[in-house]
C-alpha positions as CSV (number, residue, x, y, z in Angstrom):
1,M,45.4,-23.9,196.6
2,S,46.9,-26.3,199.2
3,A,44.5,-29.0,198.1
4,E,45.7,-28.6,194.5
5,V,49.3,-28.8,195.6
6,D,48.7,-32.0,197.6
7,L,46.8,-33.4,194.6
8,G,49.7,-32.6,192.3
9,S,52.2,-34.1,194.7
10,S,50.2,-37.4,194.9
11,A,49.9,-37.5,191.1
12,V,53.7,-37.1,190.8
13,Q,54.2,-39.8,193.4
14,A,52.0,-42.1,191.4
15,L,54.0,-41.4,188.3
16,R,57.2,-42.3,190.0
17,E,55.7,-45.5,191.5
18,S,54.6,-46.5,188.0
19,F,58.3,-46.5,187.0
20,G,59.4,-48.4,190.1
21,D,61.1,-45.5,191.8
22,R,59.3,-44.2,194.9
23,K,62.2,-41.9,196.0
24,P,62.1,-38.5,194.4
25,I,65.0,-37.8,192.2
26,D,67.1,-34.9,193.4
27,I,67.6,-32.4,190.7
28,S,71.2,-31.6,191.1
29,R,71.2,-28.8,188.5
30,K,68.2,-26.6,188.1
31,I,67.9,-24.6,184.9
32,T,67.4,-21.0,185.9
33,A,68.8,-19.2,182.8
34,C,66.9,-18.5,179.6
35,V,67.9,-19.9,176.2
36,A,69.2,-16.5,174.9
37,C,71.5,-15.9,178.0
38,R,72.7,-19.5,178.0
39,K,73.6,-19.2,174.3
40,Q,75.7,-16.1,175.0
41,K,77.1,-17.7,178.2
42,I,76.2,-14.7,180.4
43,K,74.4,-14.4,183.7
44,C,70.6,-14.3,183.5
45,H,69.0,-11.9,185.9
46,M,65.3,-13.0,186.3
47,G,63.2,-11.4,189.0
48,D,61.3,-13.9,191.1
49,G,62.4,-16.6,188.8
50,V,59.7,-15.6,186.2
51,P,60.6,-14.7,182.6
52,P,61.4,-12.4,180.9
53,C,64.8,-11.6,182.2
54,T,66.4,-8.2,182.3
55,R,68.4,-8.6,179.1
56,C,65.5,-10.0,177.1
57,R,63.1,-7.3,178.3
58,K,65.5,-4.6,177.2
59,R,66.3,-6.1,173.8
60,G,62.7,-7.2,173.1
61,L,63.7,-10.9,172.8
62,S,61.5,-13.9,173.6
63,C,62.6,-15.2,177.0
64,V,62.2,-19.0,177.2
65,V,63.5,-21.2,180.0
66,N,63.9,-24.9,179.0
67,R,63.0,-27.3,181.8
68,S,64.3,-30.8,182.2
69,L,62.3,-33.8,181.1
70,Q,61.5,-34.8,184.6
71,M,60.1,-31.3,185.4
72,L,58.0,-31.4,182.3
73,L,56.5,-34.8,183.0
74,E,55.8,-33.9,186.7
75,S,54.1,-30.6,185.7
76,D,52.0,-32.3,183.1
77,V,50.8,-35.0,185.4
78,A,50.0,-32.5,188.2
79,W,48.0,-30.4,185.7
80,K,46.0,-33.4,184.5
81,A,45.3,-34.4,188.0
82,N,44.0,-31.0,188.9
83,I,41.8,-30.8,185.9
84,E,40.3,-34.2,186.6
85,E,39.6,-33.2,190.2
86,K,37.9,-30.0,189.0
87,L,35.8,-31.9,186.5
88,R,34.7,-34.4,189.2
89,Q,33.7,-31.5,191.4
90,L,31.7,-30.0,188.6
91,E,29.9,-33.2,187.9
92,D,29.0,-33.5,191.5
93,S,27.6,-30.0,191.6
94,V,25.5,-30.6,188.4
95,N,24.1,-33.9,189.8
96,L,23.2,-32.1,193.1
97,L,21.4,-29.4,191.2
98,N,19.5,-32.0,189.1
99,Q,18.5,-33.8,192.3
100,R,17.2,-30.6,193.8
101,S,15.3,-29.6,190.7
102,G,13.8,-33.1,190.4
103,S,12.7,-33.2,194.0
104,G,11.2,-29.7,193.7
105,S,9.1,-30.6,190.6
106,N,7.9,-33.9,192.2
107,A,6.8,-32.2,195.4
108,P,3.1,-32.2,196.3
109,P,1.2,-29.1,195.3
110,D,0.7,-28.1,199.0
111,A,4.5,-28.0,199.5
112,L,5.1,-25.6,196.7
113,P,4.8,-21.9,197.4
114,Q,1.6,-20.5,196.0
115,P,1.4,-17.0,194.5
116,S,-0.5,-14.6,196.6
117,A,-3.8,-13.4,195.2
118,P,-3.8,-9.8,194.1
119,Q,-5.4,-7.4,196.6
120,L,-8.8,-6.3,195.1
121,P,-10.9,-3.5,196.4
122,S,-13.3,-4.3,199.2
123,Q,-16.1,-6.6,197.9
124,P,-19.4,-7.0,199.6
125,D,-19.5,-10.7,199.0
126,A,-16.6,-13.1,199.8
127,T,-18.0,-15.7,197.3
128,M,-17.5,-13.3,194.4
129,T,-13.9,-12.7,195.4
130,T,-13.2,-16.5,195.5
131,A,-14.8,-17.0,192.1
132,T,-12.8,-14.2,190.5
133,T,-9.5,-15.5,191.9
134,T,-10.2,-19.1,190.6
135,E,-11.2,-17.8,187.1
136,Q,-8.1,-15.8,186.5
137,P,-5.6,-18.7,186.3
138,Q,-8.0,-20.5,183.9
139,Q,-8.1,-17.5,181.6
140,R,-4.4,-17.2,181.6
141,E,-3.9,-20.9,180.8
142,Q,-6.4,-20.7,177.9
143,G,-4.6,-17.7,176.5
144,W,-1.5,-19.9,175.8
145,E,-3.4,-22.6,173.9
146,V,-2.5,-22.7,170.2
147,V,-5.0,-24.3,167.8
148,M,-4.0,-25.1,164.3
149,D,-6.8,-25.4,161.7
150,M,-5.4,-27.1,158.6
151,D,-8.6,-26.4,156.6
152,R,-8.1,-22.7,156.7
153,G,-5.8,-20.9,154.2
154,P,-3.2,-18.3,154.8
155,A,-4.4,-14.9,156.0
156,V,-4.4,-11.9,153.8
157,I,-1.3,-9.8,154.5
158,P,-1.8,-6.1,155.3
159,A,0.3,-5.0,152.3
160,S,-2.3,-6.2,149.9
161,C,-4.9,-3.8,151.4
162,V,-2.4,-1.0,151.4
163,S,-1.5,-1.5,147.7
164,E,-5.1,-1.6,146.7
165,V,-5.7,1.7,148.4
166,S,-2.6,3.4,147.0
167,D,-3.4,2.4,143.4
168,A,-6.8,3.9,143.6
169,S,-5.7,7.1,145.4
170,P,-6.1,10.4,143.5
171,T,-2.4,11.2,144.1
172,A,-1.3,8.2,142.2
173,T,-3.7,8.9,139.4
174,R,-2.5,12.5,139.1
175,Q,1.2,11.4,139.1
176,T,0.5,8.9,136.3
177,L,-1.1,11.7,134.2
178,V,1.9,14.0,134.8
179,D,4.5,11.3,133.9
180,D,2.7,10.6,130.6
181,F,4.1,13.9,129.2
182,D,7.6,13.5,127.8
183,L,10.3,16.2,127.5
184,I,9.0,17.2,124.0
185,D,5.5,17.9,125.4
186,R,7.0,19.9,128.2
187,G,8.9,22.1,125.8
188,I,12.4,21.1,127.0
189,I,13.6,20.3,123.5
190,S,12.0,20.6,120.1
191,L,10.7,17.7,118.0
192,D,13.5,18.2,115.5
193,D,16.2,17.9,118.1
194,A,14.6,14.8,119.5
195,E,14.5,13.2,116.0
196,S,18.2,13.9,115.5
197,F,19.0,12.4,118.9
198,F,17.0,9.3,118.2
199,R,18.6,8.8,114.7
200,L,22.1,9.2,116.3
201,Y,21.3,6.7,119.0
202,A,19.5,4.1,116.8
203,R,22.2,4.2,114.0
204,R,25.5,4.5,115.9
205,L,25.0,3.7,119.6
206,D,22.2,1.1,120.0
207,H,24.4,-1.8,118.9
208,F,26.7,-1.3,121.9
209,L,23.8,-2.4,124.1
210,Y,22.8,-5.4,122.0
211,T,20.2,-3.4,120.0
212,I,18.0,-2.8,123.0
213,L,15.5,-0.7,121.2
214,A,14.2,-3.9,119.5
215,E,11.0,-3.2,117.6
216,H,11.1,0.6,118.0
217,D,12.2,2.0,114.6
218,S,10.9,5.6,115.1
219,L,10.7,8.3,117.7
220,A,6.9,8.2,117.5
221,S,6.9,4.6,118.6
222,V,9.2,5.3,121.5
223,R,7.2,8.3,122.7
224,K,4.0,6.3,122.6
225,S,5.5,3.5,124.6
226,S,7.6,5.2,127.4
227,P,8.4,8.9,128.2
228,L,11.3,7.5,130.3
229,L,12.8,5.7,127.3
230,T,12.4,8.9,125.2
231,A,14.3,10.9,127.9
232,A,17.1,8.3,128.1
233,I,17.6,8.3,124.3
234,C,17.6,12.1,124.1
235,A,20.0,12.4,127.0
236,V,22.5,9.9,125.5
237,G,22.1,11.3,122.0
238,A,22.8,14.9,123.3
239,L,25.8,13.5,125.2
240,H,27.4,12.4,121.9
241,T,26.7,15.7,120.0
242,P,28.1,19.2,120.4
243,S,24.7,20.3,121.5
244,N,24.0,22.4,124.7
245,L,20.8,20.4,125.4
246,Y,22.5,17.6,127.2
247,Y,22.1,19.1,130.7
248,A,18.4,19.8,130.2
249,C,17.8,16.3,128.9
250,Y,19.9,14.7,131.7
251,Q,18.0,16.6,134.4
252,H,14.7,15.6,133.0
253,F,15.7,11.9,132.7
254,V,17.0,11.9,136.4
255,S,13.8,13.5,137.6
256,L,11.6,11.1,135.7
257,A,13.7,8.1,136.7
258,S,13.5,9.1,140.3
259,S,9.7,9.1,140.2
260,R,9.6,5.7,138.4
261,M,12.2,4.1,140.7
262,F,9.6,2.4,143.0
263,S,6.6,2.4,140.7
264,K,4.7,-0.8,140.0
265,R,3.5,0.5,136.6
266,N,6.9,0.3,134.8
267,N,6.8,-1.6,131.5
268,H,9.6,-3.2,129.5
269,D,10.5,0.0,127.8
270,D,11.0,1.7,131.2
271,V,13.4,-1.1,132.1
272,R,15.2,-0.5,128.8
273,A,15.5,3.2,129.7
274,F,17.2,2.2,133.0
275,C,19.6,0.0,131.2
276,I,20.5,2.7,128.6
277,G,21.1,5.2,131.4
278,A,23.2,2.7,133.4
279,F,25.4,2.0,130.4
280,W,26.0,5.5,129.2
281,L,25.5,7.8,132.2
282,S,28.3,7.1,134.7
283,D,27.0,9.5,137.4
284,I,23.9,7.4,138.1
285,S,25.0,4.1,136.7
286,W,24.9,1.9,139.8
287,T,21.6,3.4,140.9
288,L,20.0,2.6,137.6
289,V,21.5,-0.9,137.6
290,G,19.7,-1.6,140.9
291,A,16.4,-0.1,139.6
292,G,16.7,-2.2,136.3
293,K,16.9,-5.4,138.3
């Protein structure tokens, strides 16, 4: 701390000499009151000369003490001198560390500390022990070598093997056969109800979704293409009629959509079913939007 004070004093002295005045200017009037107290022309009680004062602390005011221009210049010069001295010390320390590290790396092998060989069980032959000790560093060095063969292609990722096994698994085959049955085959609704729901959707609701049914002009075509699309049309059709079949159609559509969510066998009509459900069924709208993407 004393060194920093001396350094600051010398810097202040250099500043005064640069202006041709080596004699320190006596500050006849020191500013000890804050701006708020000086404005009110009242006594400023400041403990240890450090803001905030008593009045500003009680009133929650910002306590600022304006210093004279001479004090500001001297404080700034002293601060810069201290920072320059600290930077110089830091540079010296870094250079010293670099010299030590350079001398350590250029030292002869005999001067560097050698790692002690691991203690092995008692061996009958000392020659075998020496040979084993010398072979271990060579094996470790060879393990870090990386050889790139540009003639070889990318390796087969493990996921491809997993997908082939999962596609041919009996569970996936049974699940596909079960999903082929629509809600009419399961007896959830009758064929007549499904026909009425399809006509309602095709004639009055499909244009809201830019005629997403496309080439499907009959319920038979939809049932042949996608049980999921059949369930979506029946659920939306039942939603717009005073029928009590909406809940059954909705539950079947949710169950079927859940099983198809991560399937790799979805076709275009299954995606159409996700879009229809996302547009009309608000409870699962965002979930179906993500699945449709």
